[in-house]
N, C-alpha and C positions, 0 to 999 in steps of 0.2 A: 348653777342649777338647768339656765338651758343646754348648755353641754350634755348634763346627765338625763332631762328628755328627750334628747337627739339620740342618746343611745338607747334609751328606753324603747323610743319606734323603731329602732335599727332592728333592737332583738326580736321584738314583737313579729318585726317583717322576716327576720330570719329564722323564725319557728316557724312561722306559717309555710315560708317557700317549703322548709324540710318534713311537713306534716303529711305528705304522701309517702315518704320514708320510712317512716315510725313502722310501718306493715311490713317492712323487708325480712327476711328471713335472717339477715345477719343481726350477731349481737353488737349493742353499742356499747360504748367506753366513754363518759363522758370526761373532758379532762379539764379540773376546775381548779382554781387557787385565787389567792390576791394576786394584784397586777405586778407585773415584773418579776412574780416569783420564777420564772423560767421556761410555762407549759408549751409556750409555741417553740423554744428552744428545743425543748425534749421532742415533740412530734418533727422536726424538720430536721434533726440528727439520725433518729431511728430510721424514719419511715421515708426520709428524703435525701440522706446521704450528704447534707449540709455539714461541711467542717464546722465544729463548734467553735473555733476564732469567727467565723463569720456571723455567728448569731447574734454579736454584740451588736450589729447593727439592724436589728429585727427593731420593726414599729409596733407599740401593744396593739394588741388584738382588740377591736371595737366592734365586732361581731359574733355572731356562731361560725364558727370555720369548719365545714363538713368534710372530713377526707375519707375516702374509700379505700380500704387497703383488701386487697385481694391477690396476695404474691403465690398463691395455691390454692388446692381442695379444702386444707386444713385453715389455714391463714387466711379469714376472709371475716370483716366485723369492719365497724365506722368506727372512728375517733370524730368526738365533735368536741373542739377547742372551745370554752366558754371563757368572754372576756373577764375579767378580775376586778371590774371596778363599779360595778353593777348589784342591787341586791337583788337576789332572784325570789328571796320570801318577804320582802317589806310589804307594809299593809299597804302602800299606794303602787303595787305593782301587781300584775296580773300574767303571768307566763306560762300559765298551764301546767303545775307539778306533773298532774298527775299524767299528762301526754307527754312529758319528759322524762318520767323516769317509769312507767309502765313498763318498758319495752327494753330497759338498760339492765346490762349484765354486768359492770363495773364502774365504779367511779374512780376515777384517778384523782389526788387529790392532792397538789403540791404546796409542799409548805417550806419558804425559804430558809435555811438553816443560820445563814449568816445576815439575817434581820431579825428584829424582833418579833417573833413571830407569835404574840399573844393575839394582837387581833387574828390572826390567821387561823389561832386553835380553836376562838370563838364560832369564827364562820363554818369552820370545819365541825364543829358538835352541832353547829344548825344545822346544816346541811345532812349531815348520817340522819337527824332527828324527822326532819320532813321528808327525806329520801325514800327511809325505810317505814315511813306511814302508808306510803303509795305502792311501795315493791321492798319486802323484807328478804328479798330472793338476790339485793345488789349486794356484789362486793364491794366492800370497802379499802382501796391500795392508797395508802398514804406513801407519798416520797417526800422523804425529807430531805431536800435537795442542794444542792450548790455546795457536798460534803468535802470538794478538793481543797488541798492545801489544810486541812484540818487532820491533829493529832488524831489515830485511832483511839485514844483515852478521850479527848474530848469528845468525839463521835458518839461513844456510848452515852457520855452524860447528858448529852444534846437530847438524843432519841430517848433516852429515860424520863426525860424532865418533859416532855412532849409527849411519850404515853400518859405519865401521871398528870399533865395537866389536862389532856382531853379527859382521861376518866374521871377525874373531877367536876367536869364543864359536865358531862353525861349524867353522872352522877347526881347534882346539885338542882338539873335541872327539875320540873315538873312534868315534862315529858319524856316519857321512858321509851329507851330502844328497845324492841323486841328482842330477847335473849338469842335469837337463831342466824344475829347480822355478824357478817364475817368482816373483821379490822384487820387488815396485815400492814407492818409498818418494813419499809425499805430505803435505807441509807444510797443517793444516787449522786451521781456528777455524769456532764456530758463531755468531759474529759477523760473519762477511763470506762470500762467496761461494763459498770456498776448498772447503767442507766439500761443498757441491753437485758443484761440479767434479771432486774427486776421487771420488765417490760415482757420477758419470756414468763414468768410466773404469773403476771395477768393472763397472757392469751391462753396459759395453758387451763387456766379454770373455765374457759368460756370455749373449750372442744371438748364434745359432748365423747368424742373416740379415743380421750385421752388413756384410759386404762388400757384397752388393748396396745396403743401403740406402747405404755411403758411395758407391759408385759413380753411385747415381740421383742424391746431392745433388750430386757432380762433374760431370755434367753438366748439370745445373740451373745450377748456378755459371759453366761455360763460355758457356752458350748464351745465357744471359741479364744477361753482365758482372756477374755479382754479385761483391762482394770475399768474401762469409762466410756460409754458410748453416748451421744447426741445426734439429735436428730434436727438438723440445722436448717429453718430457712435461708435462702442462699441471698435472696435480695436484702432482707433487714438482719442477718445475722442474728434474729432470735431463735432460741432453740425450743422447737414444739414439744419436743418429748426427752426422758434422756429413764435411766434403767434407777432400779432401787437407790443405788451406792449415792453417800451424800455426794454434793457439789463442790468441788474444791475451786476457790477464784481462779489459781495460779494454772488447773487443769480446764477449768472454761476460757480462760485468755489464751492459752496455747492453741485450742481445739476451734475457738473461733478464730485467732489471726491465720489458721493456717487455710482459711476460705479464701483471705486476701492473699495470700501468697500463691497459693494456685490458681488463683482468676489472673492475677498479674501476670506473672509466667506465662499463663496460656493466652492473654493479649500479645506479647510479645512473641512467644514461639509458635504459637497457634498455627492450624493450618489456613493458607491462603486461597480465598476463593478465587480460581482460575488466574492465580498468579497477579491478581491485583490488590492494591491496598485495603479494601472490604475484607474484612473476616469473619469466618463463622462465629457463632457464641463462645464468646470464651469459658463458658459452661455449658457441657452436652451432654448426650448418654455416653461418650467415650472417657467422662473426666474422671480421672482417679489417680491417686497419689500416695505416695509413702516419704516420710522424713524421719530420719534416724539420728537422735540428738545424742551429744557426746554422755551424759548420763546413763545410756542403755536406754533408754524411753524410747517408742516408736509412736507416731502420728500416722493415722490410717484413715485415708478421705474417697469413698466412693460415691459417684451419683446415683441415685435414687429414682428420680425423676428432672425433668430440665429446672424443678423449683427447690427441692432437697436433696440436702447431702448429708451422708451419714459419716460422720468424723468419731474417732475411737483413738482411746490412748491404749497403747499393750507394752508389756516387758520384750525384750530381744529375742528372750527364749520364745514366748508365746510366739512371735514374728515367725518364727522357724519352720512351725506349719502351715503358712501362710495359703498353703493349697486350701488346708481345712477352712481357714477363714473365710475363702473367697467362696467356696463351697456355702458355707454357712450363710452368707452374703447376700448368695442368688436366692435362696429360700426367703429368708428377710425381705428380699427387694418383692417378690412375687407375693407375700402378705400383704404387704403396705400396699400392693397395687388390686388387692381382693379387698380392702379397708377403703381403696377411693371408689371403686365401682360399687359398693355398698352405698357409700355414702352419696354418691349422686344420685344411685337410683332413690335413695330418700327424699333427697330433695328434689327430683322432679316429679315425685308424686304429689308433694308439698305445693308446688307450683301448679301442677294439675288442679288438686283440690281447690286453690287459691282462683285460679280461673276460672272453675266452675262455679264458684260461690259468686264472684264479681259478675259472671254472666247471668246466673238467676236474678239477683238486685236487679241489674239494668231490665231483666223482664218486668219485674215488677213496677 
C-alpha cells in the first residue's frame, strides 16, 4: 500500500511537471500497458537504438517518462511512457484524465502475448472507454507484443482471441464507445522488423502532409517504373510514407536493412576530415547507393535531406533507364523541400499566434 501511494505521488508530480508541454505543437503518443509488457523496451529499441538483448536488464518504469522525438520536420512528436502498475481511472486516483488525453494523438497499448492477457484486455477496454470520453479522435494502436518464437498460425489465433475478447468487453459495458473511434491491431516483436513497421503506421497517422507525400511517391513509382518506394527516417528507420501498393514484409525488411548497410560502409570508407580519425557524417547530401541482388532485383537509395532517405525496389530492366530515375528523383526531392517549406511556414505562424496570445494574457 505504501509503495502504491508513493507511486501515485510520483505520477502526480510527473504530470504536474509536464503540464506546460501539453500546449506544444507536437502530437503526443501515450505508451500504455500492464507492468512488464515491454513498453520501455519498445521505446528504447526503436528510438534510442538499444540492442533488443540489452532490454532484458531494464528496470520497471515507476513514473511518466517523456521522450521528445524530433528527427526531422515530419517526425516530431512526444512519447509518454506510463507505468503499468498504477490505476489511472480508479476512484481513489485523480490524474486529470482530461489534461492527459485532450491533446493526445494516439495511444499505443502493449499486450504481452506470452502472458495471461485477460487482465490486460480489461484494462485496455477501460482505457478506450475513458480516453474516448475526453477525446474521440485518439487512435488506439494495440501492439500484440512478444510474438517472437510463436508460429504464424498461433499468432493469428492469439490476435483473433484478443480482438474478440476486447469486442466482448466493450459491447458488454454500460459505457459505450463512440462509433468513430479508431482501433488497430499490430503483431510486434523487438527482435525483428515488425516493431518498426508498426510504429511507422502509428506515426503516419500523425503527419498532416501524409496524403501529399504518398501522392509524390505514387508519381515517382509510376514515372520511373519502380516496384516499391519508401521514404525513411534515417535515425529510427521508421518509414513516414510509401506508395499505394501494399507493403510486403520482405520488401520492407530489405529496404530497411539497406540503410544500415549504407551507413556502416560510409562509416568505414567515407571521407575523412583533414586525414584525421574524425569523419564527416556517415549520411549526408552525397549519400546514394545501388545494390543488385542475385534474383535480378535492384535496391536504390538516395539522400532526400540529412534526415530522410528514399529507398526503392525495382527490376533490372527498369534500372537500365537509371538516368530517367535520377532525373525523376531530383524533381521528387525538390517537391519534398517545398512541402518542408510550407510546413515550416505554418509552424512559424502557429508559434507567432501562440506568442501573441501569451503576451496578451500576461498584459491582462
